C-alpha positions in Angstrom: 49.3 21.1 87.6 51.3 20.8 84.6 52.2 24.4 85.0 53.0 23.7 88.6 55.1 20.7 87.8 56.8 22.6 85.0 57.4 25.4 87.5 58.8 23.0 90.1 61.0 21.5 87.4 62.2 25.0 86.3 62.9 25.9 90.0 64.9 22.8 90.5 66.8 23.5 87.4 67.4 27.1 88.5 68.6 25.9 91.9 70.8 23.3 90.3 72.2 26.0 88.0 72.7 28.4 90.9 74.5 25.6 92.9 76.7 24.8 89.9 77.3 28.5 89.3 78.2 28.9 93.0 80.5 25.9 92.8 82.1 27.2 89.7 82.6 30.7 91.2 84.1 29.1 94.3 86.4 27.0 92.1 87.3 30.1 90.1 88.1 32.1 93.2 90.2 29.2 94.5 92.0 29.0 91.2 92.6 32.8 91.2 94.0 32.6 94.7 96.3 29.7 93.7 97.4 31.6 90.6 98.1 34.7 92.7 100.0 32.6 95.2 102.1 31.0 92.5 102.8 34.4 90.9 103.9 35.8 94.4 106.1 32.7 95.0 107.7 33.1 91.5 108.3 36.8 92.2 109.8 36.0 95.5 112.1 33.3 94.0 113.1 35.7 91.2 113.9 38.5 93.7 115.9 36.0 95.7 117.9 34.9 92.7 118.4 38.5 91.6 119.7 39.4 95.1 122.1 36.4 95.0 123.3 37.4 91.5 123.7 41.0 92.5 125.7 39.9 95.6 127.9 37.7 93.4 128.5 40.5 90.9 129.3 43.0 93.6 131.7 40.6 95.3 133.4 40.0 91.9 133.6 43.8 91.2 135.0 44.3 94.7 137.7 41.7 94.1 138.6 43.3 90.8 138.7 46.7 92.4 141.0 45.4 95.1 143.2 43.7 92.5 143.4 47.0 90.5 144.3 48.9 93.7 147.0 46.4 94.5 148.4 46.7 90.9 148.4 50.5 91.2 150.2 50.3 94.6 152.7 47.8 93.1 153.3 50.1 90.1 153.9 53.0 92.4 156.5 51.0 94.4 158.2 49.8 91.3 158.3 53.4 89.8 159.9 54.6 93.0 162.4 51.8 92.9 163.2 52.6 89.3 163.6 56.3 90.1 165.9 55.4 93.0 168.0 53.1 90.7 168.2 55.8 88.0 169.3 58.4 90.6 171.9 56.0 92.0 173.2 55.3 88.5 173.5 59.0 87.8 175.4 59.5 91.1 177.7 56.6 90.3 178.2 57.9 86.8 179.1 61.3 88.1 181.4 59.9 90.7 183.3 57.8 88.2 183.4 60.5 85.6 184.9 62.8 88.2 187.3 60.1 89.3 188.3 59.5 85.7 188.9 63.1 85.0 191.0 63.4 88.2 193.0 60.3 87.1 193.5 61.8 83.7 194.7 65.1 85.2 197.0 63.2 87.5 198.3 61.1 84.7 199.0 64.2 82.5 200.7 65.8 85.5 202.9 62.8 86.0 203.7 62.6 82.3 204.6 66.3 82.4 206.9 65.7 85.5 208.5 62.7 83.8 209.1 64.7 80.6 210.6 67.5 82.7 212.8 65.0 84.6 213.8 63.4 81.3 214.6 66.7 79.8 216.6 67.8 82.8 218.4 64.4 82.9 219.1 64.7 79.2 220.4 68.3 79.7 222.7 67.1 82.5 223.9 64.2 80.4 224.5 66.4 77.4 226.3 69.0 79.6 228.4 66.2 81.1 229.2 64.8 77.7 230.1 68.3 76.4 232.3 68.8 79.5 234.0 65.4 78.9 234.5 66.2 75.2 235.8 69.6 76.0 238.1 68.2 78.6 239.4 65.6 76.1 239.8 68.2 73.5 241.8 70.4 76.0 243.9 67.4 76.9 244.6 66.6 73.3 245.3 70.2 72.6 247.5 70.5 75.6 249.4 67.3 74.7 249.9 68.4 71.2 251.3 71.7 72.2 
């Protein structure tokens, strides 16, 4: 009976150990499931944060690209305005250069006419003076004769 009692005791211990093992395996399985769930939740949260960050970066990049496009368009407009102003300045310069040369030509022509008129007037005055002197000389000569 001692063997039987020892056998019963060993069986009870074996059943107890099986029950404890079963409980530990169940607890381990539950812990594994919990760990897997936590890992999946963490992955999901990280994916969500990554998605938000990507959206923010893409929005920022899009704003920068739009700003760059606007700057390029503004530069084109300003370049066209500058070219227009330069062309206008060239036209004005040509116009006034032409007008200045015309005025110089006209001035030179007027000076030439005035010189000719002065020369003709001087010639007429000289001839008149010579005629008067000649007349006086004739008178003096006639009176002395």
